[in-house]
N, C-alpha and C positions, 0 to 999 in steps of 0.2 A: 276660147277665142277672145282676144281683146277688142275694145271698142273700135280701135282704128281699123282692124280687119273687118269687123262686122258691118260697119256703115258702108264701106266700099264694096262689100259683097252682097249687099241688099239689092234687090231689083227696084230701081228708082225710075220715076218718070216725071216729066214736067206736069204740074197741076193744071187741071182744066181751068182753074181760076187765075192762072198766071198768063198774062199777055205781054209779050216782049217785042221790042223793036230796037233798031240801032239808030242812035242819034249822036252825031259828031264823033263817031268811032267808038262809042260806048253803048252797052246794052242798057236799056231802061225797061224795067218790069213793073207792071201794074198788077196787083193782087185784087181781084174784083170784090171778094167778100170783105176784106179789111179796108179796102180803098187806099192801100198803101202803095207808094212808089219806091222803087229801089233802083239805084244806078250802080252798075258794075264797072270797075276800072279795067285797065287793059288786060290783065291776066284773068280776071273774073269773066270778062267779055269773051276771051278766047275759050275758056272752059265752057261757058254757056253755048257758044257756037258749036264746039265739038260735041258736047253732050246732046244738043238738039239734033245733030246729024246722025248720031249712033245710039245714044242712050246706053252705051256700054262703057262702064267706068274704067275697065282695064285698057280699052282702046284709047279713051281720053287721056289717061295717065301716060301711056306710052307716047302719044303724040305730043303732049306737053313737055315731056322729058326731052324729046327730039327738038322741039321748037326752042325751048329756053336753055337747053344744055345744062340742066341742073341735076343734082344728085337725086336719084329716084326715091330714096328714103325720106329726104327732106320734102320733096314734092308730095309724096303720099301723106305726110303729116299735115302739110298746108292744105291739101285738097280735102282731107278728112275734116278739118276744122271748118272749111268753107262749106262743104256739103252739109255738115251738121247745122250750120246757120240757115242754109237754104231749106232744109227739112223743118227746122224750128219755125221758120216764117211761112211754112206750107207752100213754098214755091216748087219744091220737089216733094213728091209723095212716095211712100213705100208701096210697091205693088205686090209684095209677097203675101 
């Protein structure tokens, strides 16, 4: 299994240390432990909103494909990189 498949197949959830809110149409996230702030632009904001509602990566990907009318392979690649960054920053955590 390659890394692209594995990160998207992991059971991920939003960290208890991540508090998010919407400000001017963008999601702003505070990570309590690191005291770092993150601002997500439009597509990142939509991903965060959808993930917050379902925490099911396949559902999120399918909804993003429908919303943005993009190639699913390209979207999966982009979502994989984004999710890896969120995990690295400990905003999303692995629950497996």
